[in-house]
Structures are given as structure tokens and as C-alpha cells.
TIVOVO-635394 format. One line per 2 residues: number of its first residue (from 1); for each residue x, y, z of N, C-alpha, C. Coordinates in Angstrom, 3 decimals, decimal comma. Atoms other than C-alpha are relative to their C-alpha. Last residue first. Example, Ala and Ser with C-alpha at 12.3 -4.5 7.8 and 13.67 -1.06 7.14 Angstrom:
residues 2
2) -0,820:-1,190:-0,060:13,670:-1,060:7,140:-0,770:1,090:0,730; 0,890:-1,190:0,000:12,300:-4,500:7,800:0,900:1,200:0,000
//
This chain:
residues 310
310) -1,175:0,223:0,555:16,838:121,874:78,017:1,075:-0,788:0,657; -1,486:-0,605:-0,819:13,788:121,229:79,271:0,868:-0,271:-0,656
308) -0,835:0,553:-1,048:10,943:120,581:76,995:1,310:0,540:0,806; -1,575:0,025:0,140:8,232:122,155:76,358:0,810:-0,484:0,616
306) -1,301:0,073:-1,088:4,881:121,165:76,223:0,991:0,177:-0,360; -1,144:0,980:0,649:2,500:122,276:73,156:1,018:0,090:1,086
304) 0,654:1,323:-0,774:-0,731:124,358:74,333:1,046:-1,457:-0,274; 1,244:0,088:-1,352:-0,055:128,243:74,678:-0,377:-1,456:0,284
302) -0,590:-0,604:-1,446:3,456:128,454:72,583:-1,050:-0,233:0,913; -0,966:0,498:-0,965:2,217:126,070:70,193:0,853:0,652:0,706
300) 0,072:1,374:-0,820:-0,780:127,560:69,745:0,392:-0,578:0,457; 1,033:-0,275:-1,582:0,310:130,807:69,243:-0,265:-1,279:0,432
298) -1,168:-0,247:-0,884:3,213:129,548:66,540:-0,757:0,356:1,299; -0,375:1,252:-0,578:0,132:127,922:64,606:1,473:0,554:1,258
296) 0,851:1,095:-0,601:-1,553:130,939:64,865:0,640:-1,110:0,077; -0,273:-0,693:-1,364:1,493:133,200:63,596:-1,244:-0,695:0,817
294) -1,028:0,428:-0,763:1,900:130,694:60,872:-0,126:0,721:1,354; -0,031:1,539:-0,241:-1,376:130,792:59,505:0,937:-0,293:0,774
292) -0,367:0,758:0,677:-1,728:134,853:60,085:-0,073:-1,663:0,093; -1,088:0,513:0,018:-3,778:136,344:62,386:0,468:-0,544:-1,095
290) -1,051:-1,254:0,516:-6,360:139,107:61,947:1,043:-1,278:-0,304; 0,850:0,066:1,106:-9,414:136,142:62,632:1,389:1,131:-0,850
288) -0,096:1,786:0,033:-7,999:135,322:66,331:0,085:0,511:-2,038; -1,435:0,525:-0,139:-7,517:139,051:66,914:0,012:-1,227:-0,788
286) -1,167:-1,194:0,689:-10,775:140,759:65,562:1,134:-0,746:0,035; 0,154:0,326:1,452:-12,774:137,384:66,872:1,034:0,715:-0,722
284) -1,254:1,506:0,510:-10,904:137,773:70,196:-0,611:0,040:-1,389; -1,453:-0,059:0,277:-12,070:141,532:70,237:0,484:-1,551:-0,022
282) -0,814:-0,438:1,266:-15,682:140,663:69,212:1,545:0,217:0,090; -0,001:0,777:1,104:-16,169:137,941:71,994:0,410:1,004:-1,479
280) -0,340:0,864:0,568:-15,148:140,259:74,580:0,176:-0,685:-1,186; 0,199:0,924:-1,153:-17,162:143,054:74,454:1,207:-0,876:-0,132
278) 1,151:1,093:0,518:-17,579:146,343:72,519:-0,369:-1,213:1,146; 0,948:-0,907:0,413:-15,350:149,170:74,279:-1,266:-0,573:-0,608
276) 0,769:-0,974:-0,724:-13,964:147,183:76,712:-0,931:1,168:-0,423; 0,658:0,446:-0,995:-12,829:144,392:74,469:-1,068:0,982:1,145
274) 1,831:0,342:1,242:-12,227:146,735:71,564:-0,609:-0,677:1,317; 0,734:-1,275:0,013:-9,504:148,384:74,270:-1,091:-0,381:-0,783
272) 1,200:0,082:-1,274:-8,384:144,727:74,926:-0,828:1,291:0,088; 0,667:0,718:0,183:-7,449:144,396:71,035:-0,924:-0,218:1,623
270) 0,797:-0,272:0,990:-5,391:147,415:70,972:-1,428:-0,689:-0,140; 0,630:-1,213:-1,301:-3,329:146,241:74,461:-1,302:0,740:-1,247
268) -1,204:-1,477:0,091:-1,770:143,082:72,241:-1,430:0,923:0,660; 0,034:-0,817:1,622:-4,190:139,791:73,629:0,596:1,147:0,081
266) -1,125:1,014:0,768:-3,129:137,914:76,864:0,148:0,480:-1,289; -0,462:-0,347:-0,338:-5,903:140,079:79,041:1,865:-0,591:-0,417
264) -0,306:-1,213:1,063:-8,422:138,891:77,189:1,164:0,764:0,508; -1,627:-0,303:-0,568:-7,594:135,009:79,202:0,227:1,749:-1,196
262) -0,008:0,098:-1,329:-11,103:133,560:78,855:1,320:0,388:0,716; 0,884:-0,251:-0,695:-11,858:134,378:75,785:-0,099:0,233:1,365
260) -0,235:-1,352:-0,282:-8,221:134,432:74,704:-1,444:0,516:0,620; -1,002:-0,558:-1,177:-8,237:130,743:75,334:0,063:1,677:0,231
258) 0,092:0,223:-1,562:-11,082:129,928:74,006:0,463:0,351:0,620; 1,138:-0,795:-0,657:-10,374:131,629:70,746:-0,482:-0,172:1,100
256) -0,508:-1,101:-0,269:-7,184:129,933:70,337:-1,282:1,076:0,635; -0,808:-0,365:-1,260:-8,719:126,780:70,683:0,630:0,896:0,309
254) 1,010:0,147:-0,947:-11,427:127,090:68,031:0,973:-0,040:1,428; 0,481:-1,550:-0,067:-8,417:128,647:66,148:-1,142:-0,109:0,679
252) -0,847:-1,063:-0,534:-6,434:125,150:66,504:-0,530:1,426:0,205; -0,286:0,021:-1,541:-9,321:122,840:66,200:0,692:1,048:0,439
250) 1,128:0,165:-0,806:-10,424:124,199:62,781:-0,172:0,060:1,571; -0,030:-1,573:-0,201:-7,056:124,202:61,347:-1,195:0,313:1,112
248) -0,971:-0,470:-0,741:-6,599:120,842:62,327:-0,422:0,984:0,368; 0,666:0,588:-1,303:-10,258:119,773:60,645:1,140:0,310:0,865
246) 1,658:-1,390:-0,636:-9,278:121,805:57,979:0,000:-0,448:1,328; -0,986:-0,947:-0,899:-5,742:119,464:57,026:-1,206:1,228:1,042
244) -0,203:0,526:-1,034:-7,899:116,865:55,196:0,731:0,675:1,386; 1,154:-0,203:-1,023:-9,874:118,972:53,143:0,660:-0,565:1,112
242) -0,253:-1,192:-0,079:-7,781:119,142:49,928:-0,498:0,461:1,136; -1,660:-0,157:-0,437:-7,850:115,198:49,906:0,676:1,516:-0,098
240) -0,542:0,502:-1,024:-11,513:115,405:50,776:1,928:0,010:-0,171; -0,816:1,500:-0,182:-12,361:117,436:48,142:0,741:-0,259:1,017
238) 0,703:0,522:-1,320:-15,271:120,287:49,126:1,263:-1,641:-0,232; 0,237:-0,785:-1,257:-13,102:122,902:47,163:-0,250:-0,650:0,880
236) -1,266:-0,894:-0,267:-11,124:121,067:44,291:-0,276:0,473:1,505; -0,517:1,109:0,448:-14,148:118,234:42,508:1,880:0,507:1,292
234) 0,347:1,322:-0,370:-17,552:119,742:43,961:1,575:-0,701:-0,280; 0,666:0,372:-1,317:-16,526:123,301:44,184:-0,094:-1,485:0,494
232) -1,626:-0,207:-1,292:-14,025:123,638:41,353:-0,871:-0,450:1,211; -1,033:0,589:0,144:-16,924:122,190:39,115:0,770:0,171:0,889
230) 0,211:1,112:-0,742:-19,507:124,109:40,286:0,838:-0,934:-0,097; 0,253:-0,270:-1,567:-17,562:127,065:39,419:-0,498:-0,953:0,693
228) -1,856:-0,152:-0,508:-16,068:125,860:36,122:-0,622:-0,006:1,556; -0,125:1,305:0,600:-20,370:125,509:34,925:1,653:-0,144:0,801
226) 0,305:0,461:-1,201:-20,629:128,815:36,264:-0,156:-1,516:0,190; -0,493:-0,243:-1,540:-18,212:129,770:34,001:-0,420:0,071:1,099
224) -1,509:0,870:-0,364:-19,437:127,878:31,129:0,730:0,491:0,812; 0,616:1,481:0,336:-22,927:129,733:31,424:1,283:-0,655:0,738
222) 0,373:0,003:-1,700:-21,413:133,229:32,092:-0,366:-1,865:0,217; -1,325:-0,180:-1,070:-19,446:132,872:28,519:-0,491:-0,216:1,656
220) -0,533:1,073:0,456:-22,807:131,498:26,876:1,576:0,045:0,191; 0,907:0,835:-0,861:-24,860:134,513:28,647:0,797:-1,310:-0,456
218) 0,880:0,796:0,670:-22,532:137,363:27,567:-0,242:-1,684:0,364; -0,233:0,809:1,399:-21,183:138,879:30,202:-1,008:-0,504:-0,860
216) 0,281:1,364:0,032:-21,657:141,218:33,358:0,770:-0,253:-1,244; -1,254:1,038:0,299:-21,451:144,683:34,117:-0,130:-1,081:-0,113
214) 0,444:1,205:-0,737:-24,735:146,414:32,990:1,548:-0,654:-0,066; 1,180:-0,562:-0,563:-24,003:150,024:31,271:-0,526:-1,368:1,105
212) -0,294:-0,406:-0,780:-20,296:149,239:30,998:-1,305:0,353:0,527; -0,017:-1,199:-0,419:-20,203:146,799:28,254:-0,132:0,630:1,383
210) 1,364:-0,439:-0,463:-20,786:143,648:27,514:-0,339:1,071:0,411; 0,653:-0,408:0,794:-17,493:143,753:25,600:-1,372:0,142:-0,284
208) -0,138:-0,987:1,058:-15,487:144,217:28,085:-1,177:0,451:-1,147; 0,434:-0,993:-1,115:-16,919:141,644:30,312:0,207:1,317:-0,610
206) 1,518:0,556:-0,136:-16,420:138,594:27,630:-0,907:1,587:0,936; 0,750:-0,908:1,543:-12,788:140,544:26,963:-1,438:-0,208:0,023
204) -0,251:-1,559:0,138:-12,119:139,717:30,657:-0,880:0,448:-1,187; 1,164:-0,498:-1,018:-13,630:136,188:30,517:0,323:1,322:0,405
202) 1,468:0,100:0,627:-12,310:134,949:27,165:-0,723:0,928:1,264; 0,116:-0,731:1,047:-8,467:136,326:28,375:-1,557:0,084:-0,788
200) 0,255:-1,329:-0,031:-8,920:134,721:31,661:-0,422:1,042:-1,292; 1,650:-0,503:-0,976:-9,816:131,688:30,014:-0,090:1,292:0,585
198) 1,383:0,032:0,797:-7,066:131,739:27,393:-1,003:-0,046:0,767; 0,015:-1,347:0,469:-4,296:132,467:30,482:-1,285:0,224:-1,134
196) 0,252:-1,129:-0,924:-5,046:129,736:32,386:-0,399:1,310:-0,938; -1,088:-0,373:-0,588:-5,195:127,353:29,185:-0,460:1,143:0,927
194) -0,730:1,094:-0,895:-7,541:125,277:27,710:0,834:0,324:0,602; -1,412:0,308:1,068:-10,025:127,979:26,218:0,160:-1,107:0,985
192) -0,909:-0,656:-0,387:-13,519:129,200:27,536:1,453:0,102:-0,226; 0,851:-1,139:-0,110:-16,206:128,338:25,562:1,577:0,609:0,193
190) 0,225:-0,396:1,535:-14,795:124,741:24,238:-0,308:1,551:-0,115; -1,690:-0,147:0,757:-12,748:124,195:27,572:-0,542:0,148:-1,487
188) -0,879:-1,115:-0,494:-15,904:124,822:29,566:1,368:0,314:-1,130; 0,915:-1,166:0,831:-18,032:122,539:27,167:0,373:1,295:0,948
186) -0,023:-0,368:1,407:-15,431:119,877:28,010:-0,653:1,274:-0,976; 0,989:0,522:0,844:-15,380:119,918:31,784:0,371:0,527:-1,707
184) 1,249:-1,259:-0,066:-12,155:120,189:33,488:-1,068:-0,488:-0,856; 1,364:0,017:-0,677:-10,760:116,609:33,947:-1,045:1,451:-0,171
182) 0,665:1,076:0,549:-8,201:116,340:31,311:-1,589:-0,200:0,821; 1,031:-0,798:1,167:-6,210:119,125:32,610:-0,917:-0,833:-0,987
180) -0,526:-0,082:1,373:-5,219:117,013:35,565:-0,916:0,501:-1,159; 0,847:0,139:1,837:-6,779:117,755:38,757:1,163:-0,312:-1,003
178) 1,439:0,489:-0,097:-5,629:116,825:42,548:-0,816:0,092:-1,206; 0,218:1,419:0,336:-1,757:116,394:41,795:-1,732:-0,145:0,464
176) 0,302:0,676:-0,814:-0,805:119,575:43,407:-0,005:-1,438:-0,044; -1,155:-0,019:-0,955:0,173:121,537:40,851:-0,110:-1,392:1,352
174) -0,746:0,926:0,995:-2,866:120,593:38,831:1,620:-0,322:1,038; 0,149:1,765:-0,307:-4,815:121,904:41,805:0,766:-0,685:-0,755
172) -0,333:0,551:-0,755:-2,766:125,094:41,915:-0,235:-1,404:0,364; -1,210:-0,029:0,350:-3,539:125,908:38,662:0,997:-0,780:0,814
170) -0,042:0,855:1,147:-7,008:125,352:38,727:1,619:-0,365:0,491; 0,267:0,765:-0,765:-7,122:127,790:41,892:0,304:-1,517:-0,987
168) -1,066:0,492:-0,936:-5,617:130,347:40,004:-0,114:-0,849:0,862; -0,927:0,220:0,999:-8,378:130,087:37,401:1,747:-0,587:0,768
166) 0,451:1,041:0,903:-11,229:130,099:39,624:0,947:-0,850:-0,815; -0,474:0,721:-0,988:-9,298:132,736:42,623:-0,957:-1,438:-1,184
164) -1,489:-0,048:-0,757:-8,615:135,406:39,613:-0,271:-1,525:0,829; -0,685:0,308:0,837:-12,421:135,122:37,804:1,606:-0,539:0,399
162) 0,131:1,502:0,586:-14,059:134,942:40,681:0,769:-0,346:-1,350; -0,119:0,832:-0,793:-12,558:138,115:42,068:-0,301:-1,275:-0,096
160) -1,301:-0,033:0,362:-12,737:139,833:38,631:0,353:-0,997:1,597; -0,077:1,102:0,991:-16,398:139,322:39,109:1,412:-0,477:-0,230
158) 0,861:1,388:-0,320:-17,057:140,935:42,515:0,755:-0,934:-1,145; -0,779:0,613:-0,389:-14,008:143,615:41,206:-0,719:-1,305:0,139
156) -1,048:0,550:0,247:-16,180:144,628:38,588:1,062:-0,827:0,748; 0,554:0,972:0,562:-19,160:145,257:40,603:0,625:-0,945:-0,740
154) -0,033:1,138:-0,801:-17,346:147,525:42,603:-0,821:-1,402:-0,103; -0,897:0,170:-0,506:-16,346:149,620:39,888:0,219:-1,234:0,789
152) -0,188:0,884:0,724:-19,846:149,708:38,660:1,489:-0,887:0,105; -0,426:-0,386:1,175:-20,742:151,399:41,869:0,471:-0,792:-0,955
150) 0,676:-0,933:0,288:-23,308:150,291:44,727:0,864:1,096:-1,295; -0,433:-1,537:-0,074:-22,427:147,237:44,700:-0,211:1,298:-0,274
148) 0,185:-1,021:1,006:-24,830:144,242:44,360:0,752:1,245:0,128; 1,432:-1,224:0,240:-24,388:141,571:46,700:0,717:1,049:-0,963
146) 1,201:0,427:0,459:-22,412:137,995:47,099:-0,872:1,157:-0,490; 0,737:1,042:0,072:-18,982:138,197:47,381:-0,845:-0,325:-0,581
144) -0,709:0,916:1,342:-17,240:141,664:46,593:-0,516:-1,632:-0,306; 0,947:0,675:1,295:-20,536:143,575:48,322:0,830:-0,771:-0,781
142) 1,348:0,999:-0,834:-18,508:144,679:51,599:-0,699:-0,746:-1,077; -0,221:1,044:-0,603:-15,375:145,798:49,564:-0,942:-0,824:0,824
140) -0,451:1,237:0,976:-17,319:147,441:47,016:0,634:-1,233:0,920; 0,504:0,481:0,736:-18,799:149,609:49,811:-0,184:-1,087:-1,154
138) 0,650:0,469:-1,042:-15,901:150,424:51,754:-1,464:-0,989:-0,458; -0,545:1,504:-0,467:-14,684:151,373:48,681:-0,253:-0,494:0,628
136) 0,016:0,591:1,412:-17,406:153,749:47,467:0,872:-1,359:0,211; 1,284:0,591:0,209:-18,016:155,400:51,074:0,452:-1,025:-0,732
134) 1,230:-0,831:0,952:-14,312:156,569:51,249:-1,199:-1,201:-0,003; 0,424:0,191:1,576:-11,989:154,846:53,751:-1,035:1,052:-0,433
132) 1,003:-1,110:0,381:-11,171:156,125:57,272:-0,005:0,142:-1,657; -0,110:-0,943:0,997:-8,398:154,168:57,516:-0,727:0,877:-0,468
130) 0,215:-1,638:0,209:-8,430:153,527:61,151:0,323:0,392:-1,256; -1,171:-1,025:0,604:-6,649:150,201:60,986:0,297:1,171:-0,100
128) -0,727:0,629:-0,359:-9,122:148,245:63,645:1,743:0,548:-0,786; -0,447:0,017:-1,227:-12,034:149,820:63,203:1,395:0,182:0,441
126) 0,304:-1,427:-0,883:-12,620:151,439:60,109:0,413:-0,384:1,170; -0,427:-1,137:0,134:-10,527:148,955:57,903:-0,690:1,081:0,511
124) -1,546:-0,466:-0,227:-10,503:146,053:59,967:0,245:1,289:-0,636; -0,143:-0,036:-1,336:-14,575:146,245:59,976:1,794:0,339:0,516
122) 0,227:-1,240:-0,201:-14,576:146,531:56,519:-0,038:0,199:1,247; -1,110:-0,701:0,430:-12,322:143,325:55,986:-0,569:1,421:0,005
120) -0,637:-0,476:-1,085:-15,311:141,872:58,792:1,487:0,471:-0,803; 0,683:-1,279:-1,082:-17,711:142,610:56,625:1,008:-0,135:1,046
118) 0,317:-0,919:0,281:-16,340:140,432:54,113:-0,238:1,170:0,595; -1,483:-0,800:0,216:-14,479:137,683:55,760:-0,396:1,630:-0,806
116) 0,016:0,137:1,419:-17,861:136,635:57,287:0,852:1,033:-0,184; -1,582:-0,740:0,863:-17,728:136,213:60,986:-0,678:-0,437:-1,654
114) 0,428:0,366:0,989:-20,809:135,715:63,521:1,382:0,413:-0,729; 0,433:-0,949:0,851:-21,719:137,872:66,607:0,258:-0,936:-1,759
112) 1,973:-0,535:-0,667:-22,381:135,102:69,077:-0,026:1,144:-1,463; -0,012:-1,009:-0,872:-18,384:134,045:67,608:-1,491:0,163:-0,018
110) -0,454:0,219:-1,140:-17,959:129,854:67,522:-0,349:1,449:0,590; 1,111:1,026:-1,042:-19,957:129,153:64,489:0,224:0,553:1,366
108) 1,165:0,053:0,141:-18,515:131,749:62,366:-1,116:-0,680:0,760; -0,262:-1,093:-0,570:-14,951:131,428:63,406:-1,931:0,266:-0,254
106) 0,084:0,461:-1,583:-15,298:127,793:62,335:-0,312:1,497:0,869; 0,661:1,262:-0,933:-16,186:128,499:59,065:-0,178:-0,131:1,612
104) 1,573:-0,949:0,156:-14,187:131,614:58,249:-0,762:-0,999:0,110; 0,146:-0,761:-1,703:-11,175:129,420:59,669:-1,257:0,618:-0,482
102) 0,122:0,852:-0,911:-12,207:126,569:56,819:0,402:0,750:1,282; 1,517:0,015:-0,397:-12,767:129,588:54,323:-0,117:-1,395:0,982
100) 0,649:-0,673:1,004:-8,635:130,623:54,307:-1,855:-0,666:0,292; 0,545:1,490:0,563:-6,668:128,949:56,953:-1,314:0,014:-0,803
98) -0,815:0,722:0,053:-6,455:132,594:58,937:-0,397:-1,465:-0,675; -0,580:0,307:-0,900:-9,331:135,027:58,232:1,113:-0,986:0,052
96) -0,092:1,624:0,540:-9,911:136,987:55,636:0,786:-0,724:1,467; 0,735:0,438:-1,272:-10,502:140,721:57,148:-0,103:-1,245:-0,357
94) -0,357:-0,318:-1,407:-7,997:142,264:54,679:-0,272:-0,662:0,887; -0,790:0,902:-0,644:-9,201:140,532:51,436:0,323:0,114:1,285
92) 1,232:0,990:-0,343:-11,376:142,850:49,528:0,595:-1,088:0,555; 0,416:0,166:-1,628:-8,871:145,890:50,594:-0,923:-1,256:-0,169
90) -1,304:0,689:-1,089:-6,365:145,229:47,158:-0,645:-0,088:1,331; -0,326:0,825:0,135:-9,727:145,095:44,803:0,770:-0,504:1,440
88) 0,856:1,360:-0,073:-11,624:147,843:46,156:0,782:-1,185:0,273; -0,006:-0,351:-1,420:-8,624:150,593:45,571:-1,182:-1,579:0,863
86) -0,911:0,522:-0,733:-8,023:148,847:42,574:0,140:0,477:1,392; -0,336:1,367:0,566:-11,199:149,879:41,036:1,022:-0,672:0,987
84) 0,942:0,794:-0,484:-11,323:152,993:42,641:-0,177:-1,020:0,228; -0,628:0,384:-1,337:-8,016:153,769:41,020:-0,840:-0,524:1,180
82) -0,919:1,247:-0,332:-9,116:152,332:37,608:0,547:0,203:1,132; -1,896:-0,121:-0,737:-12,172:154,477:37,489:0,712:-0,830:0,435
80) 0,364:0,127:-1,004:-14,461:153,576:34,299:0,820:0,285:1,091; 0,135:-1,048:-0,152:-13,505:153,841:30,608:-0,591:0,371:1,320
78) 1,538:-0,469:-0,120:-14,805:150,478:30,178:0,128:1,562:-0,188; 0,524:-0,022:1,393:-10,984:149,377:28,940:-1,711:0,461:-0,159
76) -0,642:-0,974:0,727:-9,618:150,573:32,287:-0,725:0,071:-1,647; 0,466:-1,236:0,144:-12,111:149,058:34,161:0,456:0,895:-1,082
74) 1,626:-0,288:0,346:-11,785:145,657:32,875:-0,296:1,650:0,188; 0,144:0,411:1,530:-7,762:145,699:33,294:-1,454:0,659:-0,959
72) 0,105:-1,057:1,005:-8,449:147,246:36,602:0,095:-0,145:-1,660; 1,090:-0,871:0,062:-10,197:144,297:37,627:0,204:1,584:-0,618
70) 1,005:0,206:0,689:-7,774:141,574:36,285:-1,326:0,906:-0,095; -0,752:-0,013:1,748:-4,321:142,928:37,684:-1,678:-0,065:-0,767
68) -0,483:-1,755:0,293:-6,317:144,037:41,292:0,388:-0,487:-1,521; 1,554:-0,683:0,268:-7,796:140,250:41,162:0,074:1,257:-0,103
66) 0,485:0,676:1,577:-4,031:139,056:40,396:-1,323:0,232:-0,086; -0,653:-0,730:1,358:-2,595:141,119:43,209:-0,921:-0,452:-0,958
64) 0,480:-1,709:-0,411:-5,604:139,814:46,287:0,654:0,816:-1,597; 1,725:-0,305:0,370:-4,973:136,118:45,100:-0,012:1,380:-0,400
62) -0,337:-0,115:1,533:-1,043:136,687:45,399:-1,434:0,108:-0,661; -0,215:-1,487:0,634:-1,860:138,564:48,910:-0,040:-0,322:-1,624
60) 1,152:-0,952:0,175:-4,389:135,460:49,906:1,073:1,558:-0,664; 0,651:-0,321:-1,470:-1,739:132,730:49,199:-1,098:1,114:-0,480
58) 0,290:-1,690:-0,344:-1,306:131,330:45,690:-0,183:-0,275:1,590; 1,075:-0,063:-0,600:1,245:127,915:45,907:-1,073:1,585:-0,179
56) 0,324:-0,184:1,036:4,813:128,692:43,844:-1,501:0,094:-0,330; -0,133:-1,315:0,285:7,011:128,832:46,468:-0,898:0,444:-1,097
54) -0,921:-0,573:1,355:6,641:125,385:47,717:-0,647:1,514:0,036; -1,540:0,008:0,100:5,294:123,192:50,833:0,115:0,540:-1,390
52) -0,674:0,927:0,830:1,459:124,363:51,139:1,728:-0,014:0,267; -1,126:-0,368:-0,344:0,174:126,161:54,422:0,947:-1,126:-1,208
50) -0,663:-0,836:-1,243:-3,439:125,232:53,680:1,611:-0,398:0,386; -0,723:0,779:-0,749:-4,399:124,987:50,217:0,963:0,225:0,727
48) 0,667:1,265:0,035:-7,100:127,257:49,024:0,389:-1,284:0,980; 0,818:-0,438:0,764:-5,942:130,762:49,825:-0,835:-0,886:-0,106
46) 0,152:0,826:0,872:-4,058:130,458:53,180:-1,033:0,501:-0,983; 1,129:0,923:-0,278:-2,533:133,263:54,762:-0,533:-0,753:-1,167
44) 0,058:1,213:-0,360:0,931:134,422:54,940:-1,392:-1,027:0,308; -0,794:0,964:0,813:1,034:136,832:52,123:0,183:-1,093:0,732
42) 0,296:1,171:0,841:-2,105:137,949:53,846:0,970:-0,665:-0,921; 0,332:1,676:-0,434:-0,348:139,253:56,667:-0,586:-0,476:-0,659
40) -1,774:0,621:0,249:1,397:142,810:54,616:-0,642:-1,570:0,103; -0,242:0,348:1,484:-2,811:144,046:53,936:1,432:-0,615:-0,022
38) 0,946:0,837:0,670:-3,287:143,786:57,646:-0,148:-0,318:-1,632; -0,554:1,130:-0,637:-0,436:145,833:58,722:-0,895:-1,233:-0,679
36) 0,431:0,559:-1,068:-1,716:148,848:56,353:0,712:-1,422:0,586; -1,181:-0,237:-0,866:0,709:150,122:53,699:-0,712:-0,255:1,528
34) -1,213:0,889:-0,097:-1,360:148,777:50,858:1,030:0,620:0,946; -0,013:1,228:0,196:-4,372:149,739:52,221:0,995:-0,778:-0,506
32) 0,255:0,489:-1,536:-3,725:153,249:53,104:-0,153:-1,304:0,135; -1,117:0,190:-0,711:-2,225:153,506:49,591:0,238:-0,629:1,025
30) -0,820:0,961:0,264:-5,439:152,574:47,924:1,448:0,087:1,168; 0,732:1,231:-0,371:-7,379:154,755:49,607:0,876:-1,238:0,080
28) -0,214:-0,038:-1,486:-5,443:157,807:48,864:-0,558:-1,162:0,754; -1,346:0,140:-0,700:-5,674:157,185:45,705:0,404:-0,108:1,113
26) -0,491:1,558:-0,254:-9,182:156,884:46,004:0,825:-0,313:-0,250; 0,287:0,704:-1,017:-9,407:160,142:47,141:0,546:-1,253:0,040
24) 1,589:0,026:-0,381:-7,761:161,750:44,660:-0,274:-0,879:0,975; 0,730:1,358:0,544:-4,008:162,357:45,070:-1,200:0,152:0,342
22) -0,453:0,209:1,080:-1,656:165,737:44,890:-0,607:-1,362:-0,448; -0,544:-0,903:1,199:-2,913:168,230:46,982:-0,019:-0,794:-1,188
20) -1,534:-0,115:0,369:-4,615:165,795:49,309:-0,099:0,218:-1,167; -0,595:0,802:1,142:-8,251:166,797:50,356:1,522:-0,393:-0,085
18) -0,949:-1,045:1,284:-8,438:167,696:54,021:0,005:-0,910:-1,545; -1,790:-0,145:0,077:-10,560:165,429:56,491:0,335:0,927:-1,296
16) -0,606:-1,317:1,030:-14,273:164,515:57,253:1,599:0,364:0,078; -0,029:-0,661:-0,934:-14,582:160,868:59,377:0,461:1,453:-0,973
14) 0,895:0,093:-1,171:-16,572:158,384:58,065:0,454:1,034:0,796; -1,117:0,422:-0,727:-15,326:159,544:54,548:-1,034:-0,231:1,208
12) 0,467:-0,098:-1,637:-17,719:160,605:51,767:0,867:-0,858:0,818; -0,772:0,131:-0,690:-16,138:159,587:48,174:0,041:0,853:2,147
10) -1,106:1,529:-0,160:-18,600:157,941:46,780:1,245:0,289:0,379; 0,101:0,739:-0,981:-21,554:160,992:47,545:1,428:-1,451:0,123
8) -0,466:-1,016:-1,657:-20,129:163,397:45,872:0,333:-0,925:0,815; 0,912:-0,861:-0,752:-20,749:161,420:42,613:0,834:-0,078:0,844
6) -0,292:-1,411:0,226:-17,784:160,472:40,048:-1,295:0,671:1,330; -1,015:-0,336:-0,871:-17,935:156,681:41,387:0,655:1,573:-0,030
4) -0,620:-0,220:1,073:-21,746:156,448:40,142:1,513:0,334:0,881; -0,812:-1,727:-0,098:-24,121:155,848:42,756:1,178:-0,383:-1,064
2) -1,444:-0,035:-0,678:-26,463:152,586:42,029:0,697:1,302:-0,188; -1,130:-0,163:1,215:-29,909:153,255:41,570:1,511:-0,176:0,664
//
């Protein structure tokens, strides 16, 4: 049975600490995530389009904020814990790699420990940032991609994540010229709506109307949602025009990984300490996966691109 956000176990931390006199346990988690370095780096991490030119394409940070807004709306309407929901949403991608899922794929391939961004997000919170989050928030972060969370709030974030990225990725694909509105499947338009606002409103309303007992949505809306998901994978996420730079990004990250594995003393001291406490691969994966796109490019340029004498 899933635990409730009000259960005592939901607020257990890895290390016991005194309660805050002004904030709930989940408010403290939210604030810790907001103030951590990993959260700030999300502003320079790719969502779908690698290092896009223009201010209006989504980054990992703007995606996170949209997930938070959608999830909080659903949680509040269902009389669930909005603070827990917000903390999970804000923390769900703090361990994401640079260069989106292309970066995730190459790190998973070359690191013997493997790499999944949802697992790394919990590791960032526990080991690298030492946020000492509650069980319910850590569980929600871990389960946001493809598992059933122990709280209803965690499962709301799992749906909100997909609602957010499918709809904002459609908008970014329109902006990039990868799609035009007429490309969207007619059965999706008929059920969910023509515009981003209409689709999000339909999906959020469907979840609210479905109720808090079992987090989900009506079967007809879920079916249209699944068709949209399949369409986006076929026409955007796996589209060669969106992926032509990904091979370069993968080669860049693999080069950085090999370099720092060979020269771990070149990493910041806290990652050197992780190497001593665990092993080099674990530390290098932590370091490289935590880089922003721009920092990774700068590191690669510094290490591998010849500099001209002035």
C-alpha cells in the first residue's frame, strides 16, 4: 500500500534533524532544492533542442518550473499536499545530464555503474548536495519517470512531467520548423484540443475529475495522450533533424569522461573525495553528468582544442 503524505514515515530523513519552527518538512525540502547549485545549473541544460539559438526554447529549468505549476494545480484541486508535490517537481531533474537524453544515453553506456537521470537526481540530493530530503520527496523524484511512487503527490508529478514536456516540446518543434500544427494527429486534436493551453487544460481537468483515489485520467483522454506521446517520439524525439548534433554531444561527453577518469586530480576536490570514498567511475560520472551544456563545451575546448599564440 502506498504511504500517504501525512504518514510519519513520509517525513523521515536520512539524518535526523530538529524540525523547523516556521516551515513544514516538505517546505524545507523545496527550499533546499531551490537554493542548491544543481538546480541553478538546469538553466543551461538542454531539454530537447541542443544549445538552441533563441531565448524562447525550453531548458531543463523552464521545463521543471512548468512541471511544478501543473503538478501543484492538480494537487491543490485534489486536496493533496501541494508542498510535497512542489518539492518533488522542483527536484525531479536535478541529476539530469547535459545535452538531454543524448547525454543520458552515452553516460549510461560508458559508466560501469550505468546512469539514469532519476537515480542520479536522488544521488545529487543525498551525496553531492547533501540536502537530507524526506523519504517522500526522494521517493517521488526516483519514481517520476516510469515507476509508481509511494505517495499520490509523487504520482501526480509523474503525470505532470509528461504533460509538460509533450506540450512544450510541440511548441518548440513548431518554433524550430520541425512540425506544423496540421501534423498533429486528428484524434488527438479532437480529444485534447488544438492549442497548448487547450491540451494542458484538458489533461489537468481529466486528472482532477478522475479523483484522488487512483491518480490518472479517463480512458479516452489517456488514449489520446498515449497517441500524442507516440507521435512525438516518432516525429520529434527521433527525428534526424533534431538529432543531427547529438553525435557530437555524445563524443564530447565521452571524451570528457575518459579524460577525467585518466586524470581524476583535475576534477574539483569534492569529486576527488567521492573517488576515494567510492571509485573513479562513480566520481567521474557525478562530475560530468552535473555539467551544464555550456560548461561541458568550455571544458572540452579547454582540454582538446589547440590554442593559438597571440
